[in-house]
N, CA, C and O atoms as CSV, one atom per row, in Angstrom:
chain,resi,resn,atom,element,x,y,z
A,1,MET,N,N,62.397,107.659,111.666
A,1,MET,CA,C,61.624,106.901,110.586
A,1,MET,C,C,62.563,107.331,109.317
A,1,MET,O,O,63.134,108.402,109.110
A,2,ILE,N,N,62.529,106.135,108.540
A,2,ILE,CA,C,63.481,106.304,107.336
A,2,ILE,C,C,62.691,107.017,106.154
A,2,ILE,O,O,61.588,106.532,105.900
A,3,ASP,N,N,63.076,108.012,105.463
A,3,ASP,CA,C,62.251,108.465,104.216
A,3,ASP,C,C,62.817,107.779,103.099
A,3,ASP,O,O,63.855,108.177,102.570
A,4,ILE,N,N,62.036,106.519,102.613
A,4,ILE,CA,C,62.336,105.636,101.713
A,4,ILE,C,C,62.860,106.288,100.457
A,4,ILE,O,O,63.951,105.954,99.996
A,5,GLU,N,N,61.961,107.386,99.787
A,5,GLU,CA,C,62.176,107.989,98.666
A,5,GLU,C,C,63.643,108.701,98.746
A,5,GLU,O,O,64.487,108.513,97.869
A,6,LYS,N,N,63.853,109.483,99.809
A,6,LYS,CA,C,65.231,110.166,99.927
A,6,LYS,C,C,66.364,109.038,99.874
A,6,LYS,O,O,67.359,109.077,99.151
A,7,TYR,N,N,66.021,108.017,100.786
A,7,TYR,CA,C,66.968,107.084,100.863
A,7,TYR,C,C,67.521,106.503,99.492
A,7,TYR,O,O,68.717,106.388,99.226
A,8,LYS,N,N,66.412,106.139,98.624
A,8,LYS,CA,C,66.719,105.684,97.393
A,8,LYS,C,C,67.459,106.329,96.415
A,8,LYS,O,O,68.260,105.803,95.641
A,9,ILE,N,N,67.017,107.993,96.526
A,9,ILE,CA,C,67.762,108.904,95.922
A,9,ILE,C,C,69.362,108.891,96.265
A,9,ILE,O,O,70.270,108.977,95.438
A,10,ALA,N,N,69.465,108.787,97.420
A,10,ALA,CA,C,70.946,109.054,98.134
A,10,ALA,C,C,71.556,107.874,97.720
A,10,ALA,O,O,72.601,108.041,97.090
A,11,GLU,N,N,71.187,106.712,97.903
A,11,GLU,CA,C,71.841,105.437,97.442
A,11,GLU,C,C,71.971,105.396,95.912
A,11,GLU,O,O,73.002,104.875,95.485
A,12,LYS,N,N,71.260,105.771,95.199
A,12,LYS,CA,C,71.443,105.923,93.656
A,12,LYS,C,C,72.873,106.706,93.337
A,12,LYS,O,O,73.627,106.388,92.417
A,13,HIS,N,N,73.071,107.651,94.153
A,13,HIS,CA,C,73.976,108.877,93.923
A,13,HIS,C,C,75.290,108.464,94.617
A,13,HIS,O,O,76.337,109.110,94.564
A,14,MET,N,N,75.067,107.102,95.389
A,14,MET,CA,C,76.335,106.917,96.159
A,14,MET,C,C,77.716,106.575,95.324
A,14,MET,O,O,77.531,105.922,94.297
A,15,LEU,N,N,79.066,106.931,95.636
A,15,LEU,CA,C,80.055,106.559,94.746
A,15,LEU,C,C,80.325,105.025,95.229
A,15,LEU,O,O,79.901,104.524,96.271
A,16,ASP,N,N,81.056,104.448,94.321
A,16,ASP,CA,C,81.424,103.081,94.682
A,16,ASP,C,C,82.630,103.050,95.591
A,16,ASP,O,O,83.294,104.077,95.449
A,17,GLU,N,N,83.182,102.127,96.567
A,17,GLU,CA,C,84.171,102.099,97.449
A,17,GLU,C,C,85.450,102.447,96.841
A,17,GLU,O,O,86.234,103.086,97.543
A,18,ASP,N,N,85.786,102.139,95.669
A,18,ASP,CA,C,87.133,102.368,94.941
A,18,ASP,C,C,87.263,103.849,94.813
A,18,ASP,O,O,88.219,104.502,95.232
A,19,THR,N,N,86.072,104.381,94.111
A,19,THR,CA,C,86.156,105.860,93.768
A,19,THR,C,C,86.165,106.747,95.113
A,19,THR,O,O,86.751,107.830,95.127
A,20,ILE,N,N,85.546,106.284,96.155
A,20,ILE,CA,C,85.639,107.044,97.282
A,20,ILE,C,C,87.142,106.941,97.744
A,20,ILE,O,O,87.802,107.940,98.031
A,21,PHE,N,N,87.545,105.885,97.784
A,21,PHE,CA,C,89.045,105.663,98.017
A,21,PHE,C,C,89.906,106.425,97.373
A,21,PHE,O,O,90.823,106.937,98.015
A,22,ASN,N,N,89.793,106.636,96.077
A,22,ASN,CA,C,90.776,107.367,95.300
A,22,ASN,C,C,90.690,108.777,95.223
A,22,ASN,O,O,91.643,109.512,94.967
A,23,VAL,N,N,89.262,109.223,95.503
A,23,VAL,CA,C,88.985,110.653,95.746
A,23,VAL,C,C,89.534,111.044,97.051
A,23,VAL,O,O,90.116,112.123,97.157
A,24,SER,N,N,89.388,110.210,98.105
A,24,SER,CA,C,89.803,110.654,99.406
A,24,SER,C,C,91.431,110.877,99.408
A,24,SER,O,O,92.032,111.770,100.005
A,25,ASN,N,N,91.965,109.889,98.630
A,25,ASN,CA,C,93.601,109.995,98.638
A,25,ASN,C,C,93.799,111.073,97.872
A,25,ASN,O,O,94.802,111.681,98.245
A,26,LEU,N,N,93.081,111.731,96.646
A,26,LEU,CA,C,93.403,112.873,96.059
A,26,LEU,C,C,93.436,114.049,96.818
A,26,LEU,O,O,94.275,114.941,96.694
A,27,TYR,N,N,92.297,114.024,97.780
A,27,TYR,CA,C,92.218,115.310,98.696
A,27,TYR,C,C,93.188,115.273,99.667
A,27,TYR,O,O,93.584,116.346,100.123
A,28,LYS,N,N,93.706,114.098,100.124
A,28,LYS,CA,C,94.759,113.938,101.103
A,28,LYS,C,C,95.931,114.805,100.626
A,28,LYS,O,O,96.587,115.505,101.398
A,29,VAL,N,N,96.165,114.712,99.247
A,29,VAL,CA,C,97.393,115.129,98.659
A,29,VAL,C,C,97.555,116.799,98.898
A,29,VAL,O,O,98.547,117.432,99.261
A,30,PHE,N,N,95.990,117.333,98.499
A,30,PHE,CA,C,95.845,118.675,98.780
A,30,PHE,C,C,95.721,119.147,100.097
A,30,PHE,O,O,95.565,120.350,100.307
A,31,SER,N,N,95.775,118.320,101.010
A,31,SER,CA,C,95.624,118.876,102.201
A,31,SER,C,C,96.991,119.316,103.028
A,31,SER,O,O,96.988,119.955,104.080
A,32,ASP,N,N,98.097,118.862,102.361
A,32,ASP,CA,C,99.423,119.284,102.805
A,32,ASP,C,C,99.849,120.554,102.281
A,32,ASP,O,O,99.943,120.660,101.058
A,33,GLU,N,N,100.140,121.607,103.076
A,33,GLU,CA,C,100.358,122.918,102.884
A,33,GLU,C,C,101.407,123.172,101.719
A,33,GLU,O,O,101.214,123.961,100.795
A,34,THR,N,N,102.594,122.361,101.896
A,34,THR,CA,C,103.592,122.261,101.058
A,34,THR,C,C,103.299,121.985,99.457
A,34,THR,O,O,103.694,122.588,98.459
A,35,ARG,N,N,102.640,121.091,99.578
A,35,ARG,CA,C,102.328,120.439,98.253
A,35,ARG,C,C,101.151,121.497,97.487
A,35,ARG,O,O,101.112,121.649,96.266
A,36,LEU,N,N,100.330,122.100,98.340
A,36,LEU,CA,C,99.382,123.183,97.804
A,36,LEU,C,C,100.190,124.195,97.307
A,36,LEU,O,O,100.075,124.589,96.146
A,37,LYS,N,N,101.025,124.663,98.115
A,37,LYS,CA,C,102.065,125.762,97.913
A,37,LYS,C,C,102.716,125.281,96.467
A,37,LYS,O,O,102.744,126.147,95.591
A,38,ILE,N,N,103.126,124.259,96.216
A,38,ILE,CA,C,103.976,124.036,95.063
A,38,ILE,C,C,102.941,123.861,93.860
A,38,ILE,O,O,103.301,124.194,92.731
A,39,LEU,N,N,101.652,123.341,94.079
A,39,LEU,CA,C,100.600,123.430,92.973
A,39,LEU,C,C,100.173,124.857,92.504
A,39,LEU,O,O,99.944,125.212,91.348
A,40,ASN,N,N,100.119,125.568,93.596
A,40,ASN,CA,C,99.851,127.072,93.585
A,40,ASN,C,C,100.864,127.788,92.663
A,40,ASN,O,O,100.539,128.528,91.734
A,41,SER,N,N,102.312,127.439,93.079
A,41,SER,CA,C,103.128,128.067,92.053
A,41,SER,C,C,103.356,127.539,90.522
A,41,SER,O,O,104.060,128.136,89.707
A,42,LEU,N,N,102.728,126.461,90.288
A,42,LEU,CA,C,102.751,126.038,88.974
A,42,LEU,C,C,101.385,126.285,88.383
A,42,LEU,O,O,101.056,125.562,87.443
A,43,LEU,N,N,100.529,127.226,88.815
A,43,LEU,CA,C,99.373,127.617,88.153
A,43,LEU,C,C,99.580,128.344,86.952
A,43,LEU,O,O,98.876,128.184,85.955
A,44,SER,N,N,100.605,129.203,87.029
A,44,SER,CA,C,100.725,130.121,85.792
A,44,SER,C,C,102.071,129.922,84.831
A,44,SER,O,O,102.206,130.425,83.716
A,45,THR,N,N,103.033,129.073,85.515
A,45,THR,CA,C,104.047,128.694,84.589
A,45,THR,C,C,104.680,127.239,84.934
A,45,THR,O,O,104.337,126.642,85.955
A,46,GLU,N,N,105.479,126.788,84.160
A,46,GLU,CA,C,106.379,125.635,84.553
A,46,GLU,C,C,107.804,126.119,85.333
A,46,GLU,O,O,108.499,127.090,85.035
A,47,LEU,N,N,108.016,125.184,86.378
A,47,LEU,CA,C,109.257,125.521,87.040
A,47,LEU,C,C,110.039,124.404,87.384
A,47,LEU,O,O,109.555,123.278,87.495
A,48,CYS,N,N,111.281,124.679,87.564
A,48,CYS,CA,C,112.142,123.677,87.772
A,48,CYS,C,C,112.358,123.648,89.440
A,48,CYS,O,O,112.176,124.661,90.116
A,49,VAL,N,N,112.745,122.433,89.986
A,49,VAL,CA,C,113.019,122.250,91.505
A,49,VAL,C,C,113.654,123.447,92.115
A,49,VAL,O,O,113.219,124.022,93.113
A,50,TYR,N,N,114.691,123.774,91.460
A,50,TYR,CA,C,115.326,125.018,92.330
A,50,TYR,C,C,114.533,126.358,92.329
A,50,TYR,O,O,114.628,127.159,93.258
A,51,ASP,N,N,113.679,126.576,91.148
A,51,ASP,CA,C,112.868,127.655,91.259
A,51,ASP,C,C,111.825,127.743,92.410
A,51,ASP,O,O,111.524,128.725,93.089
A,52,ILE,N,N,111.326,126.404,92.459
A,52,ILE,CA,C,110.229,126.147,93.419
A,52,ILE,C,C,110.946,126.166,94.781
A,52,ILE,O,O,110.301,126.659,95.706
A,53,ALA,N,N,112.016,125.767,95.009
A,53,ALA,CA,C,112.611,125.898,96.451
A,53,ALA,C,C,112.866,127.199,96.661
A,53,ALA,O,O,112.623,127.650,97.781
A,54,GLU,N,N,113.338,127.958,95.760
A,54,GLU,CA,C,113.496,129.623,96.070
A,54,GLU,C,C,112.430,130.190,96.474
A,54,GLU,O,O,112.337,130.870,97.496
A,55,LEU,N,N,111.300,129.868,95.461
A,55,LEU,CA,C,110.075,130.731,95.893
A,55,LEU,C,C,109.460,130.138,97.048
A,55,LEU,O,O,108.590,130.885,97.496
A,56,LEU,N,N,109.579,129.178,97.632
A,56,LEU,CA,C,109.030,128.480,98.947
A,56,LEU,C,C,109.901,128.652,99.831
A,56,LEU,O,O,109.520,128.376,100.969
A,57,ASN,N,N,111.127,129.075,99.705
A,57,ASN,CA,C,111.955,129.159,100.864
A,57,ASN,C,C,112.300,127.789,101.475
A,57,ASN,O,O,112.479,127.750,102.692
A,58,MET,N,N,112.418,126.593,100.707
A,58,MET,CA,C,112.636,125.208,101.269
A,58,MET,C,C,113.856,124.782,100.458
A,58,MET,O,O,114.350,125.426,99.532
A,59,THR,N,N,114.256,123.652,100.913
A,59,THR,CA,C,115.363,122.767,100.221
A,59,THR,C,C,114.929,122.176,99.118
A,59,THR,O,O,113.749,121.845,99.009
A,60,HIS,N,N,115.927,121.945,98.057
A,60,HIS,CA,C,115.541,121.170,96.910
A,60,HIS,C,C,114.995,119.663,97.434
A,60,HIS,O,O,113.937,119.179,97.034
A,61,SER,N,N,115.756,119.106,98.246
A,61,SER,CA,C,115.319,117.757,98.438
A,61,SER,C,C,113.944,117.741,98.949
A,61,SER,O,O,113.193,116.851,98.551
A,62,SER,N,N,113.497,118.680,99.841
A,62,SER,CA,C,112.129,118.537,100.432
A,62,SER,C,C,111.090,118.753,99.227
A,62,SER,O,O,110.036,118.121,99.147
A,63,ILE,N,N,111.453,119.592,98.423
A,63,ILE,CA,C,110.673,119.907,97.241
A,63,ILE,C,C,110.573,118.734,96.376
A,63,ILE,O,O,109.485,118.204,96.151
A,64,SER,N,N,111.618,118.333,95.908
A,64,SER,CA,C,111.778,116.899,95.125
A,64,SER,C,C,110.871,116.036,95.750
A,64,SER,O,O,110.045,115.523,94.995
A,65,HIS,N,N,110.809,115.719,97.046
A,65,HIS,CA,C,110.077,114.800,97.727
A,65,HIS,C,C,108.625,114.855,97.536
A,65,HIS,O,O,107.902,113.887,97.302
A,66,GLN,N,N,108.230,116.202,97.671
A,66,GLN,CA,C,106.822,116.571,97.459
A,66,GLN,C,C,106.385,116.242,95.729
A,66,GLN,O,O,105.476,115.573,95.237
A,67,LEU,N,N,107.305,116.913,95.229
A,67,LEU,CA,C,106.974,116.555,93.623
A,67,LEU,C,C,106.724,115.118,93.252
A,67,LEU,O,O,105.768,114.795,92.547
A,68,LYS,N,N,107.724,114.133,93.807
A,68,LYS,CA,C,107.344,112.794,93.531
A,68,LYS,C,C,106.001,112.339,94.160
A,68,LYS,O,O,105.450,111.410,93.569
A,69,ILE,N,N,105.599,112.662,94.874
A,69,ILE,CA,C,104.094,112.459,95.575
A,69,ILE,C,C,103.085,113.260,94.542
A,69,ILE,O,O,102.030,112.692,94.258
A,70,LEU,N,N,103.300,114.261,94.098
A,70,LEU,CA,C,102.331,115.202,93.152
A,70,LEU,C,C,102.400,114.216,91.810
A,70,LEU,O,O,101.364,113.843,91.258
A,71,ARG,N,N,103.627,113.860,91.377
A,71,ARG,CA,C,103.800,112.907,90.078
A,71,ARG,C,C,102.987,111.670,90.263
A,71,ARG,O,O,102.185,111.361,89.382
A,72,ASP,N,N,103.136,110.867,91.434
A,72,ASP,CA,C,102.726,109.572,91.673
A,72,ASP,C,C,101.356,109.755,91.648
A,72,ASP,O,O,100.691,108.834,91.173
A,73,MET,N,N,100.683,110.918,92.128
A,73,MET,CA,C,99.179,111.268,92.036
A,73,MET,C,C,98.669,111.685,90.782
A,73,MET,O,O,97.473,111.857,90.545
A,74,LYS,N,N,99.794,111.878,89.819
A,74,LYS,CA,C,99.330,112.305,88.534
A,74,LYS,C,C,98.722,113.831,88.570
A,74,LYS,O,O,97.741,114.165,87.906
A,75,LEU,N,N,99.425,114.677,89.414
A,75,LEU,CA,C,98.898,116.027,89.381
A,75,LEU,C,C,99.875,116.909,88.844
A,75,LEU,O,O,99.496,118.061,88.637
A,76,VAL,N,N,101.153,116.589,88.551
A,76,VAL,CA,C,102.048,117.413,87.729
A,76,VAL,C,C,102.839,116.204,86.930
A,76,VAL,O,O,102.919,115.000,87.172
A,77,LYS,N,N,103.364,116.980,85.930
A,77,LYS,CA,C,104.156,116.004,84.920
A,77,LYS,C,C,105.595,116.959,84.849
A,77,LYS,O,O,105.655,118.134,85.212
A,78,ALA,N,N,106.539,116.288,84.384
A,78,ALA,CA,C,108.120,116.901,84.139
A,78,ALA,C,C,108.416,116.851,82.840
A,78,ALA,O,O,108.158,115.821,82.216
A,79,ARG,N,N,108.998,117.933,82.217
A,79,ARG,CA,C,109.667,117.913,81.034
A,79,ARG,C,C,111.110,118.100,81.180
A,79,ARG,O,O,111.509,119.018,81.896
A,80,LYS,N,N,111.865,117.398,80.632
A,80,LYS,CA,C,113.477,117.142,80.824
A,80,LYS,C,C,113.918,118.425,79.707
A,80,LYS,O,O,113.388,118.518,78.600
A,81,ASP,N,N,114.798,119.222,80.125
A,81,ASP,CA,C,115.597,120.141,79.016
A,81,ASP,C,C,117.015,120.027,79.545
A,81,ASP,O,O,117.557,120.806,80.329
A,82,GLY,N,N,117.589,118.813,78.932
A,82,GLY,CA,C,119.035,118.729,79.361
A,82,GLY,C,C,119.280,117.852,80.638
A,82,GLY,O,O,119.105,116.633,80.619
A,83,LYS,N,N,119.698,118.544,81.754
A,83,LYS,CA,C,119.636,117.781,83.083
A,83,LYS,C,C,118.536,118.472,83.919
A,83,LYS,O,O,118.357,118.051,85.062
A,84,ILE,N,N,117.872,119.372,83.514
A,84,ILE,CA,C,116.829,120.037,84.357
A,84,ILE,C,C,115.451,119.611,83.965
A,84,ILE,O,O,115.051,119.574,82.802
A,85,ALA,N,N,114.739,119.284,85.049
A,85,ALA,CA,C,113.406,118.793,84.910
A,85,ALA,C,C,112.457,120.214,84.976
A,85,ALA,O,O,112.702,120.978,85.910
A,86,TYR,N,N,111.748,120.460,84.339
A,86,TYR,CA,C,110.511,121.510,84.441
A,86,TYR,C,C,109.136,120.724,84.884
A,86,TYR,O,O,108.765,119.653,84.404
A,87,TYR,N,N,108.557,121.370,85.751
A,87,TYR,CA,C,107.224,120.656,86.222
A,87,TYR,C,C,106.286,121.763,85.908
A,87,TYR,O,O,106.508,122.971,85.986
A,88,SER,N,N,105.034,121.061,85.482
A,88,SER,CA,C,103.836,121.835,85.406
A,88,SER,C,C,102.575,120.975,85.853
A,88,SER,O,O,102.698,119.804,86.211
A,89,LEU,N,N,101.556,121.530,85.815
A,89,LEU,CA,C,100.230,120.848,86.064
A,89,LEU,C,C,99.864,120.094,84.984
A,89,LEU,O,O,99.873,120.535,83.835
A,90,ILE,N,N,99.510,118.873,85.314
A,90,ILE,CA,C,99.156,117.804,84.416
A,90,ILE,C,C,97.966,118.129,83.601
A,90,ILE,O,O,97.975,117.727,82.437
A,91,ASP,N,N,96.918,118.809,84.038
A,91,ASP,CA,C,95.858,119.368,83.210
A,91,ASP,C,C,95.060,120.436,84.064
A,91,ASP,O,O,95.451,120.811,85.169
A,92,ASP,N,N,94.133,120.801,83.570
A,92,ASP,CA,C,93.521,122.143,84.005
A,92,ASP,C,C,92.459,121.884,85.225
A,92,ASP,O,O,92.031,122.789,85.941
A,93,HIS,N,N,92.088,120.438,85.353
A,93,HIS,CA,C,91.425,119.898,86.646
A,93,HIS,C,C,92.207,120.500,87.992
A,93,HIS,O,O,91.515,120.865,88.943
A,94,ILE,N,N,93.546,120.589,88.051
A,94,ILE,CA,C,93.999,120.826,89.166
A,94,ILE,C,C,93.812,122.263,89.530
A,94,ILE,O,O,93.535,122.622,90.675
A,95,GLU,N,N,94.004,123.229,88.323
A,95,GLU,CA,C,93.837,124.526,88.574
A,95,GLU,C,C,92.293,124.827,89.048
A,95,GLU,O,O,92.125,125.753,89.841
A,96,LYS,N,N,91.200,124.101,88.603
A,96,LYS,CA,C,89.900,124.154,88.772
A,96,LYS,C,C,89.707,123.984,90.456
A,96,LYS,O,O,89.234,124.847,91.196
A,97,ILE,N,N,90.181,122.691,90.846
A,97,ILE,CA,C,90.068,122.416,92.086
A,97,ILE,C,C,90.586,123.305,93.133
A,97,ILE,O,O,89.971,123.506,94.180
A,98,ILE,N,N,91.927,123.934,92.796
A,98,ILE,CA,C,92.234,125.037,93.714
A,98,ILE,C,C,91.477,126.490,93.724
A,98,ILE,O,O,91.397,127.279,94.666
A,99,LYS,N,N,91.028,126.595,92.605
A,99,LYS,CA,C,90.232,128.021,92.424
A,99,LYS,C,C,88.675,127.636,93.192
A,99,LYS,O,O,87.976,128.517,93.691
A,100,ILE,N,N,88.390,126.547,93.184
A,100,ILE,CA,C,87.078,126.349,93.775
A,100,ILE,C,C,87.109,126.467,95.148
A,100,ILE,O,O,86.234,127.030,95.806
A,101,GLY,N,N,88.460,125.757,95.754
A,101,GLY,CA,C,88.691,126.000,97.120
A,101,GLY,C,C,88.644,127.278,97.522
A,101,GLY,O,O,87.879,127.594,98.433
A,102,VAL,N,N,89.384,128.123,96.958
A,102,VAL,CA,C,89.637,129.613,97.188
A,102,VAL,C,C,88.390,130.446,96.955
A,102,VAL,O,O,88.201,131.448,97.645
A,103,GLU,N,N,87.491,130.062,95.971
A,103,GLU,CA,C,86.294,130.682,96.001
A,103,GLU,C,C,85.337,130.544,97.430
A,103,GLU,O,O,84.760,131.398,98.102
A,104,HIS,N,N,85.440,129.223,97.547
A,104,HIS,CA,C,84.615,128.575,98.648
A,104,HIS,C,C,85.182,129.421,100.235
A,104,HIS,O,O,84.421,129.883,101.086
A,105,ILE,N,N,86.561,129.431,100.278
A,105,ILE,CA,C,87.057,130.181,101.417
A,105,ILE,C,C,86.608,131.616,101.379
A,105,ILE,O,O,85.951,131.997,102.348
A,106,ASN,N,N,86.830,132.375,100.521
A,106,ASN,CA,C,86.508,133.721,100.294
A,106,ASN,C,C,85.042,133.893,100.487
A,106,ASN,O,O,84.662,135.019,100.806
A,107,GLU,N,N,84.137,132.918,100.338
A,107,GLU,CA,C,82.655,133.207,100.794
A,107,GLU,C,C,82.466,132.994,101.995
A,107,GLU,O,O,81.305,133.206,102.345
A,108,LEU,N,N,83.307,132.578,102.955
A,108,LEU,CA,C,82.958,132.347,104.206
A,108,LEU,C,C,82.949,133.578,104.949
A,108,LEU,O,O,82.648,133.577,106.142
């Protein structure tokens, strides 16, 4: 039997389909270990592709590919200095998302 009061409360707080779709895609980006490692490497400082590749022991092209995805999802931004692009997190929300995930895992 459906509890009408609880149903109406839940219904009132449901996100619209576009928001669900966009949030789902955001979390898909975070579900990739390489992208999460890149985001983690950018928590404390900006880095260029070469720095990230060295830090993660990966190729420059694989890091560049993942950075493009992160840029397209508006999670990182690039700053050019001559021919070198330095990447950083676009805002503090990304850091908060990572830290909340870590806190949750550490509580288990």
